[in-house]
N, C-alpha and C positions, 0 to 999 in steps of 0.2 A: 294926307288922304282925306277926302271929304267925309264928314260925319254921315253915317248911314241911317236913314229913317225907315224902319221896317214895322209898320203897324201890325197889330195882332191879326187883323182880318186878312192880310196878305199872307201871313204865315199859315193861317187856317187853310187857305187855298192850296198852298204847297203841302201842307200836312195831309189833307184829304187825298191830294193827288198821289201820295205815296202809298195809299191803302189799296188792297186788292180785294174787292168784295166777292161774295159767293156767286158761283154760276151753277146752273142746274144742267147745262149742256154736257153731252158726252164728248170726251176728247177722242179724236180720231187716232188711229194707229200711226198715221203720218205725223200728226202733231206731237204725239208722245215721244217719237224718236228724236225730235229736235228741241223739246222743252228742257231747259237746263235743270240739272239736279245737283251740281257741284256746289260746295259751300265757298263762295267768294263774293266780294263786293266789287272787285276790279276785274274787268273783262277786256280782252284785246280784240279789236276789229281789224281784219285784214282780208286779203283775197279779192276776187272779182276784179274791179278796175282801179283799185287803190294802189298808189305808188309808194305809200308809207302807211304804217299802221295808226289807228286812232284807238282811244280807250273809253270804256263806259264804266262809270263808277256809281254805285248806289248809296245815296245819302240818307241820313235821318235828319230832319230839318232842324230840330232842336233836341238837345241832349244834355244831361248833367255833365258839368266839366270833368268830373272824376271818371266818367264812362267814355269820354271822347278819346279816339285813337286814330292814328293813321299808320299803315304798314310801311316798311321800308320800300317795298315795291311801288306803293302808291306815290310816295314822295319822289322816287326816282323817275317814274313815268311822267308824273306831273311836270317835273323840271324839264323834261325833253320836249313836251308838247308846245306848240306855238300859239295855240288858241284854247280858251276855256269857254264852254257853253253850258249854261244852266237851263232850267225850265223857262225861266224868264231872265233877261239880262239884269244881273244884280246892280250894274252901274245905273240903271234907270231908277233904282230904288234909293239912290242918293240924292235925287232931285226932289226937294221938299215941295216945290211948286207943283210938280206932277202928282205927288201924293195928295196934296190938298185938292187937286182937281178930281180925284177919285172919290172924295167924301160923299158926294151926292149919290153915287152908285151903291152905297151901303144902306140907303134908306128904302123902306117899303113904299110901294106906290099906292095910289088911291086912298090915302089917309089911313091905311090899315095900321093898327097898333098891336102890341103884344097882348094887351088886355082883350082884344078881339079874338086872339088865337088860343088863349090858355083858359083853363078852368080857374075858378077863384082860388082853389087850393094850390094849383101849380103856379099861378101868378104870384101868390104870396111867397112861395118858396123861392121863385126866381128873384123877386124883389128883395127878399131878405138876404139872398146870396150876394147880390151886387151891392146892397147897402153895406154889407160887411167888408166889401172891397173899397168902400168910399165912393161908390158910383150911384147916385140916386136915380130911380126909375124914370123920372121926368126927362132925363138926358138920353134914355135908352129906348123909350116907348116905340119909336118908329124904325129903329135899326133892324135890319134883317137878322132873324134868329141865328143863323149859322155864323155870322160874324160875332155875335155875342157868345157863341159856344167856344170860340177861340179865346175870348177873354175870361171865360169861366174855367179854362184849364181842365176840361173834362177828359175822360179816358177812352173815348170812342176811336182813338187812332194811336199808333205807336210812336208818334213823334212829339207828343205834348210833354213839357218838362215836368210839371207837377201840378196837382190840383190847386187852382187859384194862383199859380206861380207866374212870375214875369220873366222877361228876357234880361236877367240881372247878371252879376258877376259869376254866379254859380252855373250859368247855362251857356253852352256854346252852340254855334250853328256851323255845320259843315260848309254851307254855302258861303257864309261870311269868312270862314277860314280860307277856303279856296279863293275867294275874291281878293283877300289880302295877299295871299301868295302870288296870285296872278299880277296884282298891282306892283309888287316888289320886283317882279321879273319882267315887267312891261309887256305882258302877254295881251293879245287881243281877246275881248270878251264878247259873248253873244248870248242869245236866248232862242229857245225852240218855239216859244209863243209869247204873246204880249201880255202885259198886265191887264189890259182891257179885256182880252179874251178870257183870261183866268177868272176875272170877276164876273164876267157874263155867264160863266158855268153855272153859278148859283141861281140865275134867273130861270133855269129849267126845272128847278125844285119848288114845288108848292110851298107856300109859307106855312101851311099846316104841318107838313112833314118836317120843315126846318124847326118849327116850334117843338115838335116831339123830340127831335134830336137834341135841342137845347135842354129840355127837361131831363133827358137821359144822361146828358153829359154832367149836369149838376148833381143829380142823384148818385151818379157813379163816381163822385169825387172823393169818396171816403177811403177806408182801408182797403176795401175790395178793389176799388179803382187803382190804388197805388200798387197792389199786388199784380194786377194785370199789366200795368205799365212796366213793372220790374221784369216780368216775363218777356214782354216785347223787346225791351232793351237788351236783355240777355240773348235773345235770338238774334238780334242785330249784331251784337258783339261776336257771336259765333259765325257771322257772315252767312247765315243760313237763309237764303232768299226763298227756298221752297218752304221752310218753316214759317216764314212771314206770310206766305200765301195761305198756308193751312190755318194759321191763327185767325184769319179774318173770314174764312169761309162760312162761319156761323152768323155773320152780320146781315141776315136776310131782312130784318125790320128797319135797318138804318140805311146807310149809303149803298148797301148791297142792291137796292132796287134801282140804282142809278149807275150800274157797271159801265154801260155804254158811254155815258157822259163823262164819268170821272176817269175811266181807265182805257177801255178798248178804243174809242174814237180818237182820243188824244194820242195814244201810242201810235196808232196808224198814221195820224197826221204828221207825227215827228219823223217817220222813217225817210221820206224823200228829202227832208231838211238835213238829217244826219248824213244821208248819202252825199248830198251836195257839199256840205262842209268838210266831210272827211276826205273827199276827192280832191278838194282845194288844198288842204294842208293837214298835218297831224293835229288832231283835236282831242281834248279831254272833256268828255260829256259827263256832267254831274247832275243826276236826277234822283228823285225819290226811289228808295230801294224797292218799293212795292211795284214799280214799273218794270223791273228787270225780269222776274220769272213769270211762269205760267204760259198757257196756250196763246194768249194775246199780249205777252210781254214783249219788251223791246228786243231782248235777246232772240226769242223765237222768230219775231218778225224780220229781224235782220238776217237770220239764217235762211228764212224762206226767200228773202231777196237775193240770196246767193253769196252771202258773205260768210267768212269763217269768224265765229265768235267763240273765244276760248278763255277759260278762267285763268287769271294770274295769281298763283298761289304764293303766300308769304305768311310766316308766323311771327316775324320780328315786328314789334310795334313801336311807334314813335308818338309821344304825347306832348312834346315841347311845342310852344307857340312857333309859328312859321318863321318869325324873325330869328329864332335861335336854332332852327333845324340844321342838320348836317345831312344832306342827302346821300343816300347810298346808291351809287351808279350801278345800273344793271348791264 
């Protein structure tokens, strides 16, 4: 299998995509009746015009290896599906040439630099932080702050591995695991949106706000940030998609201001694509768990479109690498 090149900034896009920011809108009675409350990461999609079921799975994009798990039900369902679809096609991320072509898109325009966006005090803190990681500021001055936030390993989302940590042997990715499983079984792979689109999402966020998020991510990288990360991972392990939503409702000063960009609009864009793919063949959809729940979550939107979306419960866990797994057939 090809070596997979996954730069931190692409993981940041996936990470933020999994968050569900605060909304001040009141939820209608109709919405409440179809908003999911069950604890499950795996959901069955059937009914309407589908001749075979498809499944929706909520991922956490990076997680400590010791916390990684798959249920028996998930492995069995995955084995039966003919196609696996991610937020973006993971096969595209194996193309180093394509990844290099994205480099220019991570740079700020009009000659803007971090020094222009940060106070002297904050600039020194950011500089000291990255110098400690062996990255001199002269290399980072023009990079968009939100991409730097991914490299800083901050705690503003529930999928960051550890403060300052990298994608090493102690970190696993559900997307990578599912990609390896799909490759072994010669399954078709696809994406709900393109790399280019995901990267363009950041262009809607002012550099000043991105800089504020960068400072917050670095300042939150201490013990307090680790405690928050532990809580987030625990909620994920409990498969509590409603709890994930609740935990992020307080983020009104960060990505919460961009709910439509990061969450609502993207979920709505995905529904007709999911419908088309599921109608053609049984498909396993793997997206950030933060996309599943809530009034504007994928589950609610699919239910509004007329589909039955029900949780698949399982308590048995599997933690072995996919090459050693023994699927339990349902």
